N, C-alpha and C positions, 0 to 999 in steps of 0.2 A: 495313497488312495484310502488305506484303512483309517488314517487320521482324519481325512475329510468325512469319511463315513461315521466315525465316532463323533465328530463335531455336529454332524447332522442329527444323530440320535440324541445327543445332549440337548440340542436346541428344540427338539420335539417333546422334551420332558422326561425322557428315559433316564433312569439312574440305576446303577448296579445295586442289588439287594443284599448280596452275601459278602461284599467287601467294604471295609471302612476306608473311605477315600478322603476323609477330613483330616486336615492338619491345622490345629489350633495355634494361632500365633502366640508367641511367648509374652509379649507386652501389650498387645492391643485387643486381644480376645476375638479378633476377626478370624474367619475360617477360610483357609485356602484348600481347594480340592484338587486332587491329582488323579488322572485317569491314564491307564497304560494302553499304548497302541504301538505296534511295530517295534517293541523294545524301548520306546521312548515314553515320556510322561507329559501329558497335557496339563498345565497348571492354570487354574482359573479361580475366580472369586465372584461373589454376587455383588453387584453395584446397583445404584439407583440413578436413573436419568429422568429428565423432564421432557415429555412430549406434549400431547394434549392433557396428559395426566402424569403423575409420577409412577414409574414402573420399574420393577426389578429386571436386571439384565444379567446375562452370564458373560463376564469379561475374561477372555482368554489372554493370558500374559505371555506364555512361551511354551515351546515344545522342547524338552530337555532330556538328556540321559540322567539316570538316577543320581549319579554323583554330583550333579550340579543343582539338584532340587533344593537342598538345604540352603545354599547360598542365595538363591532367588527368594526363598521364603523369608530369610532374614532381612533382605532389602525391602521386601513388601511390608514386613512388620514395622520397619522404621517409618514407612509412609503412612500406614494405618494408625500409627500412634497419634498422628495429627487429626484423625477423625474424631468426632464427638461420640460419646457412648450411645446416645440415642440413634445416631445414624448407623453405627455398627449393629445395634440391636435390630433395627428394621431390615438391614441387609441379611441378617441371620434368620429372619422369620421365614417359615416354610408354609407353602400353600399347595395342597394336594387335591387333584381331581381324578378320581379313580386310581389308576396305577401310575399316573404321571405327575411330575412336579411342574407346576405352572407359576409364572411370575405373579407376585402380589402387586396390587396397584393401590394408589391413593389419589383422591381428588386434588386437583392443582391448587385450590385456595389454601390447602394445608402446606406449610412451608417447612422444608428441611434445613437444618443447620449441619452442614457436612463437617466443618472444621471446628476444632476447639478454639476458644478465645485465648488471647495471649496470656491471660492470668492463669489459665489452666496448664500452661506450657511448662511441665516439669520434666520433659523428656529431651529437650534440645540441649546439646552440649555447648559449653561456652565458646568453643572454637568455631561454631557455626556463624556467629554474628557478634558484634560488639554489644555491650550492655545497654546502649541507648536504642538499639533496634528491637522493637517489640513484635516484629513480624514472624510468622512461622515458616520454616523451611522444611520441606519433606525430604530433601536429598542433599547430599554433599558429594556430587559426582560431576563428571564432565557433561556438558549439555548434550553431546551426541550419544551419551550412554544413559540418559535420564529415562526412568520409567514413567515419570509424571508427564513428560513431554512426548511420550510415545503416541503415535497416531493409531487409532483403532478403527476398524472397518466393520460395518454391520454384515453379518453372515447371511447373505441372501442367495437365492438360486442363481442370480445373474453373476454375483461375485465368484461363486463356486465354479460356474461354467468358465468364467474368464481365467481363473487361476489354473484350472485343469487343462483347458484346450487352447487358450489364446495368448497366454503371457509368454510362451516360448522360453521360460526360465529367466526372463528379464524382469527388472523392477517394474512393478505395475503402478500406474497412476490411477487410483480409484477414489471415488468420493468417500472421504473419511468422516468420522464422528466429530462434531463440533461441540463447543461448550453451550450451556443453556443460554447465555447471553447472545452468542453468535447465532444460535438457532432462532431466538426471538427476532433478531434483525432480519434473518433470511426469510422468515415467514411474515414479516411486517408488510401489510398490503399497500401502504401509501408511500409516496416519495420520501426518501430517507436521507438523513444527514448523519455521517459517522465520523467521529473525532477520536483519534488515538495516536499515541506515539509509535515510533518505529518498532516493529516486531509484535504488535498487539493483535494482529490478525485481520487488519482492514481489507487487504487484497484478497485474503481467503474468503471473507464474507461476500465480497463482490463476485468472485468467481463461482462460489457455491450458490449464490442467489441466481446468477445467470444460468448455471447448470440446472438448477431446480425448475426454473421457468421453461427451459428447453425440454427437459424430461416430461414435465407436465403437459406441454403442448403436444409432444409425441403421443402421450397416452390418450389425449383427447382425440387426436387424429385417428388413433387406432380403436376408439370406442371404449377405452378402459375407464372404469369409474374412478373417482378421486381416491387417492391413498389416505392413510390415516393421518398424515401430516398436512393434508391439503387444507389451505385456508380458504373459506368460502368467499372472502372479500377479494381475493386475487382472481379476477375473472379473465383468465387467459383465453377462455372460450370466445369471448367477445373480440379479443384482439385477433384471434385466428379467423373469425368470420368476417371481420372488417378487411382483412388482407385479401386482395383479389385472387392471389395465387396460393393462398393458405400457407404463407411463409411467415414464421415468427422472426421478425427483424430485430435483433439485439445488437447494441453497439457498446463496446468497451473502449474507453479512451484514457490514455495516460500520456505523460510528457516524454519520458525517456525511451529511446529505441530499445535498449537492452532489457528494461523491465517489460516493455511491450512484447518483446520476443519471448521472454519467459512465460508471461501470461498466455500468449498465443499458443505456445506448445502445450501448456497445461490444459487449456480449454479444449484443444484438439484431441488430447488424449482422453479427457473425460467424455467428450462427445463420442469418440470411437467406442469407448466402453459401453456407453448408454445405448447406442444403436446396434451393438453387437457386431460392428464391422471389423474385419480382420486387416484393414488397411494399416500401414505403418506410418506414423508421423515422422517426417524427416528430421533426423537429429542433427543439430549443429551446436557449436560452442558459442558461449555468450560473447567472447572476444572477437568472433568472426562478424558480428553484427556491427556495422560501422554507422549506417544512416538509414533513412527511410527508403532510399532507392533500392537498397539490397533487401530490405524487409518486405516491401510491398510491391514488388515488380509485377505481380499477377493481379493487383487490384487497380482498377482505373482511377484516374483523377476526376471522378464524377460520381454522383449518386444516381445517375441514369443507367438503367439496364445492368445493374449489378446482379451477378449470378446468384440465385437462391442458395447455392452451395457455399457461397462466401460467408454466409451468416452462421453463427454469430461473428460479427466483424470486430476484430481486435486491432486497433490502429493507434498511432500517436496523434497528438493534437495538431502537429504540423501537417500530417497527412490529411486530417480532417479539413484543414484550411484549404489545401490543394484541391480536395474533392468538392468543397463548396464553391471554390473559384471556377471550377470546370462545370458547375451545374447551373449557375444563375447568371444570365446576361453575358456581357463582354468581360473577358478576363481582365483582372486588375493589371496584369503585366503588359498588356498591349499598349499602355501609355508610355512605355519606355521603348524608344526607337530600336535599340539593339536587341530587344527581346521580342519585338512585334512579329518578326518573321517566324519565330518558333511557336508563337501562340495563335496567330491568325489561321483560322480554318481547321485547327486541330480538333480531333474528335475526343481528345482527352482519355483515350484508352490507356495511354501512358506517355508522360512527357519525356522528350528526348533528354539524354544524359547531358548534352551540351547546355540545354536550358537550365537544368538543375544546378549545374556548375556556375552558370551566370547568375542565377538567383542567389546562391550563397555569396558570390563576390559582391553583389549589389546590396545585400542586406546589412543594415547597421545593427550590429550586436553591441553589447556593453564593451567588449574588448576593442572594437573599432571606434566606438564613441570616445573611449579614453585615449586611444593612440592617434586618431586622425582628427577628431572634432574638438576635443577638450583643449589642446594647445592653442587653438585659434580664438578661444573666448578671451574677452578682455581681462586684464590683470585683476581688476576689482572682483569680478566673479570668481576667478580661480583662487583668489586669496581668501574670500569669505565662505566659499561653498566647497563641498566635497563632490567629486564627479559621480560617486555612487548614489548620493542623495539626490542629485539633480536628475540623473537617469531614472531613478525610481519614481520621483515625483512626475516626470514626464510620462512614463509608461503606465503607471498605476493610477494616476489621478487626473492629469491634464488630458491625456489621450485614452486612458484605459479604465476610467472610473465608471460609475453608473451612467448609462446612456441618457442623453438629453431627450426631450419629448419628441423632437422631429425624427429621431431614429437615424439620422444621416450624418451630420457633420462630425459628431463623435468626439469633439474636444471642448473643454471648458474655455470660455473666454476669460479675459483677465479678471473682471469683477467677480465672476463665479468662482474662480480658483482662489483669489485673495480672500473671499468671504469664508472659505473653509477654516480660516484662522479662528473664527468664532465658534467652531464646533467643539464639543466636549473632549474629543480625543486628539485635538490638534496640538502638536508640539512646535509648530513653526509660527513665528510672528508675522504680522502683515508685511513688515519690511523684507523679511527673508523670502516670503512668497512673491513679492514684487521682483526681487532679484532673480528668483528661479524662473519666473515667467519671462523676464528679459532673456535669460539663457535659453529658454525654450524657443523663443522667436528667432534668436540667432541660429540655433540648431536647425530649425525648419528651413531657413534661408540657405544655409550651407548644404543641407541635404538635397534641396531642390536643385541647386547649382551643380551638385555632384551627380545628379541623376540617380540617386539611391533612395531606398525606402527602409522603414523598420516594420516590425511585425504589427505594430499598432495601426499603421497605414492600411495594411491588407485587411485587418479585422474591421476597421471602420468602413472601408469600401464594401466589404461583404454585408455589413449591417445596412448600408444605404441601399444596396441592390435587393436584399431580402425584404427590406421594409417597403420598397416600392413595387416589387413584383412577387408573385406567388412562387413558393419553393416547388420546383417541378420534379424533384427527385423522389426516390422511394422514401416515404415517411417511416421513421423508426418507431418500434413499439416500446422498447426499453433502452435506457441509456445509463451506463455505469461509468462514472468519472472518478478515476483514481488519482491520487496526488493532486487534488484540486487546488491546493495551496500554491501551486506553481503557475496558476493562471490568473489573469486580471479579471475584474468584474465584467469588463466589456467582452472579453473572450468567453467567459462562462455564459453570458447572455445569448451567444449564438445558438446554443443548444435548443432554445425555445422554438426555433424555426424548423427543426428536423424531427421533433417528437411532440405529438399532440396529446399524449397520455400524461397530462400534467399531474393529475391526482396521484397516480401510482407508478409512473414510468421512469422516475429519476432516482439515482442514488449518487450522492456526493460524499466522497471519502477523502480525508486528508488530515493534516496537522500543521498548523502555522509555525511550530517549532522546527519544522523540516523544510521551510521555504529556502531553497537554494538557487532558484531561478533569478537571474539578475533583473531588477526593475519591478519586482512584485512586492506589494505591501498591502496586506489586509488581514483581518481576523475572521475566524470561521463564522462568527455571528453575522458578518457582512453578507455571507452567501445566503443565509436564511432571509435576510432583508431583501436581497436581490431577487430571490425566488418568489417572494411574496409580491413584490412590485412588478417584476418583469415577466414572470411566468403565470402566477395565479390570477392576478388582476387582469392581465392582457387576455387571458383565456375566457374570462367571463363575458357573456354576450348580453346586450340590453342595457339601457340606462338605469341608473339608480340602484344597481346591485351592490350590496355591501358585503364585505368579507368579514367573517367572525374571527375571533382570536384563535379558535380551535382549528383553523384551516391548515396551519403549519404543524407538521409532526415535530416531536421533540428531537433533540440531538442525542444520539447514542454515544456514550463515552466508553471506550475500551481501555482498560488499564492493566490487564493481565498479560505479561510478556511471555511469549512462547519461543523466543529466539535466543535468549542469553540468560546469564545468572545474575544474582543480586550485586556482585562486585562491579560488574559493568554498569548496571542500572544506577548504582549510587554515584558513579562518576558522571553518567549522563544527566542525572538529576541535579548535580552541582552545576553543570552547564546551563540547565533550564533555570536554575536559581539566578544565575548571572543575567540571563535574558529578562527574567522578571524584574531584576533590579535596574538594569540599564534601559530596557525597552518595555515598560509595563503595559503600554497600549498596543503593542505589536504582536503579542502572543496570547493565546487562550490559556487561561488557568485551568489545570487539570490536577487530579489527585496523582501522587507519585506512582509510578509503575511498580508492580509487584512481580515476583518470580517465585516459583516453587523451589528453586535451587539456590543455595548459598554459594559464594565464590569470592575470590580475592580480586583486588583492583588490578587493572592492566599493568603490565611491566614496562618500565621506561628503559630503553636500550641506548646506551651511549658507547661510542668507540673511543679507544685510547689514542692519544697523540693526534687528535683531530682527523682520524681516518674515517672515510666515508662508511657509514653503517651498512649500506647496501653491499659495498665491496667486501666488508667483513663477513657478511653472510653468504654472498653468492660468488665471491671471488676465489673461494677455496674449493679444492676438489677433495672427494673422499678417497679412501684407500685404493679404489679401483680406477682412479683417474677421472671419474665423472664429476660433473658439476653437481653440487648439492642444491636442489631446487624445491620449489613449492609444488604441491599437488593441485588437483582440480578444485579442491575445497578451500584453498587458501588464496588470498589476494593481497596485493600491495595497493594502498590508497594514497593518492597524491592530490594536490590542490587543483592543478590546471593541466592543460595540454602540454605546455613546455616541460613541466616536471615529469609528466608521463613519458614523454619522448626521451628525456634524460635518463630516467630510471630504466626504461625498456632497453636502452643501449647498454646499460650496466649489467642487467640480469640476463641479457641475450636469450630470451625465450624460456628461461627457467622458471618464470612466474607470471601470473596474470596481473597486469598493472592497469588500474582504472582510476579515473578522476572521481571526485565526490559526486558529481552530477551523473556520471555513467553508472555508478554502483547503486543508485537509488532504488530501493525496494528489493535488491538481490540479497541472498543469504550465503554466508560462508562460515566454515568451521573456525578458521583462524584469519585474523586481520592484522596487517602491519600498516599503521598510519605513519607515513614517512615525511619528515621535515615540513609539517603543516604550517608551523609558525614562522619558520625560516624563510619560506617562500611567500609569506603574506606581504602585501603592499603596505600594511600598517606598521610593520617593523616594530620599533620600540614603543609604539602607542599601546601595545598590548599590556604594558606595565600599569595601565590604569586599573587593571584588575586588582592590583595590590591595595588600592583604596577600599574596594569592597572587602577584601580579606581583613584589612585593619578594622573596619566597622564590625565585622563578625568575630573579631578577636582570633583570627586564624593566622596572624602574622607575628613571627617571633621578634623580628628586628623593627621596632617602632620608629627608628630614625631613618628608615629607607625613604628615598625621594622617588616620587612617581607622579605622572601627569594626571590631570583632572579630566573628567568626562564633560564635554560641552554639548 
């Protein structure tokens, strides 16, 4: 309690007059201040952040016994060495009003340079990075122990109350401080496009933007005036007045159920903190979430009569499709005789488990396409084409591309598809497109005879119903779409029917380098084009209205990685370079990611005598006779479901095993990627990478034989 009291006094401007609390860093000249309370020492420094203006803040680093103070100061000094002299000088400036020390401020057009330029870098040791790397690293520690990646929380009365009375000693999920760039995106008033690699904070920005709108709406409902960070362009008041029951309807959509579960829990905890409620969010493990049925059993398959308490609504895209199907007209699934009895007359409060099982059995996924459909194509098609390419062309272009003008049929005819060869980004010849369209027609006939469907069929049916009839469900005020690269253009276009706040109600976040959903092929710029054609233009009323070039907001690029160190990022960038080389038209070009932390490349584990590496790790017992297993912060990643089942049987519950698709967006301290290339259907075709290595002079053996990329 005394420490909280001390922090409260410090934040009000009080400083002790008779004691010297300053510790001047040895190398950086920055000042660390220590204040004693309850036999411990609170260590803090002055920092500068950007709000509506630049302002000094008091940053609390830790509360420690005296013997640990010197060690922390030394670590902080190594970080402050990367700061520019001008920045440190401004941090050390003092502003006094009466007996109180108050923060100094600067007008925002004035720009601070926080870090030294690489040419000034006289302090980094040669062990931190190789000579060709000119980036600055503030730390050489484990990611989990990093001071630079530490989350900071603004000390408000709400947070103090939560820590004292409502946290029950458990780890609190509170709104933490974000970077200046993240804050800019969160406050940006218009529909937004966010592009960034894994670990750069995309999901954080979406959840914090959602939370901010939620909090602002609550303040308006309570008659509280806008806070200092309120943006006048974000008119949440109008949204609230437009809602008949004064409910702010926000929708967060992602593809994976496990990521959706993690976001759902985080949003619930933030909302609980914001409202001051003492309710407990039910805690579950990520590996307990199997599918949408388990995750959304309390949410109806319809946008009609959704409880106001269900908002903000955090769902998967598949759940969104089920809700749209239950909202508009006759269900798509009633066309199938064996599904009709489950669909007819249903109120869509929740679909029977039997129906959900039948839907999964009737849906054509990529795996079913390869196993059941591909063997029945003629030999010419199978010899000339790859099943992955054919499936992608069908799902992303023939049936999932930009919608046709009538809004219904939803598929390109043969001339329309073949004409795509004339486009600037096309890599397929007219002949190849003719062959792919032949395969598409054969596939559609087989699918109809089998009484099955694919996701594109459902999406196009929804477009047809929504185009012809008014959306009767609750209209959403804000939509946040995470991992948007895993959706087709046709799927993304569905969102225009459920949210009319076109100018400021949409946030699209993703990265085409992380497209792991089968059948998806597009670049991020395609989303902006889609938004212009299908959202903005369609929302304009009256003939002759023209849209200016400034109607679309810019794309925000996030490149600072908060999840890992430079050694991992270098390996990741080498993979990105391969994608740039082999698929230059399928991935957005971004600046390489940066990290505050240096580190080594991942370790390659190999077992002797061809022993299974998993058995080598998990097949042994420790001295007490127990299995040596992973903890909750570790994961084994495998390529597909078959590999997951195999490894799960080997580890016998001693580790969390996830596929690449399942782990999307989740964070772990340690990751073991198991047999990724060995389980690949490409087999020896991976050797084509040697050709790239030879071009880049990375290959020692120039006589090595390797395949060519076609």
